[in-house]
N, C-alpha and C positions, 0 to 999 in steps of 0.2 A: 224423045216425047213419052211422057207416062200418061197412060190411059186410066180411066176410072177404075177399071177392073184390077189395076196394078196397085192400088192404094190399100195398104193393110188396115185391118180393124183395130189393131193396137200399135201404138207408137211410144217411143220414149219422149219424156217431156222435159224441156229446160225452161223452168220458170225464172226469167230474168227481168227485173223491173226496168222499164224504160227501153228495153230492146225490142225494136219493131222489125218484123220481116213481113214483106208483101210478095204476092205472086210475081213472078218473073224479075225479082229484084235480088241483090246479092248482099249478104250480111256477114262481114268478118267477125270472128269471135276468138278470144284468148281464153283458153281452158286450162285451169290449173287445180281446181278442187278434185280430190280423189274420186268422189262418186261420179263426177261428170267426165273424168278421164276414163273411168270404166264404161260410161255410156258411149263415148266416142269408139272405144275399142269394139264393144258390142255392135254398135252401128255399122262399122266397117264390114262385118260379117254378114250382113243382110243384103238382099239383092237391090232393094230400093235406097238404102242408106239414108233413110228419112228420120229427122228430129223435128218435134213439134215445139215451136216457141210460143209460150203462153205468159201473159202478164199475171203475176201473183197478186192477190189481194188478201187483206186481213179483215176479218169480221169484227163487229163491236166487241165480241168476247175474246178477241185475241187469236182465233182459229186461222190458220193459214190456208187459204182456198185458192182455186184457180178461176180466172175469167172463163166465161162459157165458150168464147171463140178464141182460136189461135191460128197460127199459120205454120205448116210443115215445109221444111226445106231439105233439099237433098244435099248430102256432104259432097262437095265437088273439088275441095282443095283441102289438103292435109300436110302439115309439116310438124316435125318434133323439135324442140329446143334441147340443148345439151343437159338442161336440168330436169327434163321430163315433162315440160308443159307442151300443149298442142296449140298450134295456130290453124284455124280452120275457116272455111267459107261455106255458108249455105246459100243455095240458090232456091228462091221461094217457089214452091210447086202448087200448093193449094191451102186455102183456109179450111178449117173444121170446126165442128161443134163438139165439145167434150161431153161424152155420154156419162162415164164413171172412171173413177181411179182404180187401177188394178193392183190388188195386194199381192205381194210376192217376196221373193228373196233378193231382188235386184236393189242395189244402194241408191238407185235414182228412181224418180217417179215415172210411172206409165200409165196411159189412159186408153180406154176404147173410145173411138171417135167416129163421128158421122161426117161424111164428105158431101152428102147429097145436096145440100143447099148451095154448094159453091162450084157447081160444074162448069161455070164459065171461066173459073180461074185457070183450067187446063187448056184453054184456047189461046189465040193469038192476042197480041198486045191491044189494049183498049184504045179507043180514040175519044177526044173531047172536042166535038164540033164547035161549041161556043167559046172555046178557049181565047181569051184576050191576052196574048203573050206580053205585049208592051205594058198593058196595065198590071198584069200579074208581077212583071219584073220591077216595075216601079214600087209597088207595095213592098216586095221583097227587099229592094235596096234599102228602103227605110228601116225595115226590121233588121237587117244585117248590120246597118250603121249603128242602130241603137244597142245591138248585142256585141258590137265590135267584132264582128265575124267578117272573114274575107272568103271570096270565092272566084272561080274562073267565069266571069261574066260572059265571055264569048262562047264558052261551052254551053252556058245555060241558054243562050240565044238559039243555039243550034240543035240542042237536045230533043229528042222525041217526047211528046206530050206525057205519056205514061212514064218514061224514065224520069223526067224532070219532076213531075208531082210526086212519084213514089219516092224518089231519092231524098227529096226535101222532106217529106212526111217522116222518113226513118231517121234522118240526120239532125233535125231541128230540136232544140232542147226544150220539148214539151214534157208535161207530166205523164206519167203512165196512164192516167185516166184519159187524157187527151190522145195519146198514141192509141189506146183501145178504140176511141171513136173514129180515128183515121183507119184503123184496121177493119172495123165493122161497116164502113161506108159501102153500100152495095155496088157502086160502080165508080168509074174514074171521075166523072162529072161531080159526083156527091163528095168524093174525097178532096177534089180541088176546092169545092165550095167550103168544105170543113177547114181545110188547111188555110185559106184566106181568112175565114172567121177567127181562128185561133191567132193568126198573125195580127190582125186588126185589134183583137182583144188585148194582145201583148203591147201593142203600141199605144193603147189608151190606158195602159197601166195596170192591165188585169192580172199580170204576174208579179207585180211589185207594188210597193207603197208609192213610188213616184211614177208620174207619168213620163213614158219614153218619148222623146222628141225626134 
């Protein structure tokens, strides 16, 4: 268990489009770029082993910036391939707000961050008292059929609410902007409502020129 006092002021940042990490969720990553290989090696030397996942964004002028809010994960699994790539798993610890980017000699980006608005992330799993699982799964079944996706439906019927909603938020093929909206949802209920809205939007043809049936 990580306490608020254990969270550092500065963390390395991995700006990966479309990659969403949420508190108490796991994100597997395949690392091969030299600068991020260096980031992993430096991360393993720190007590918290934290890496911040942030969605990158591009300004109208072409400048590459970061979204204001990201989520830090603790590096909990690490393996190296024969050709020097890393396979890692991050376990979501807490969201944060980016304060400013740190200039220095590291080949990867680092930021000072503020954790204060997300103290709830360090607690126990959230509940969703109004969760209608049969109705949710019915909408999900239509979406999976339209996307030609398969899943373990028995597992979805038995999964804890937070695990189910967060896993689907992370794995569904939404845009980086939509993933950011799911990340910034203040609680599990809002995230579930946002997820359903995105799914229904897709089923109405919002992601395509053709209406999905």
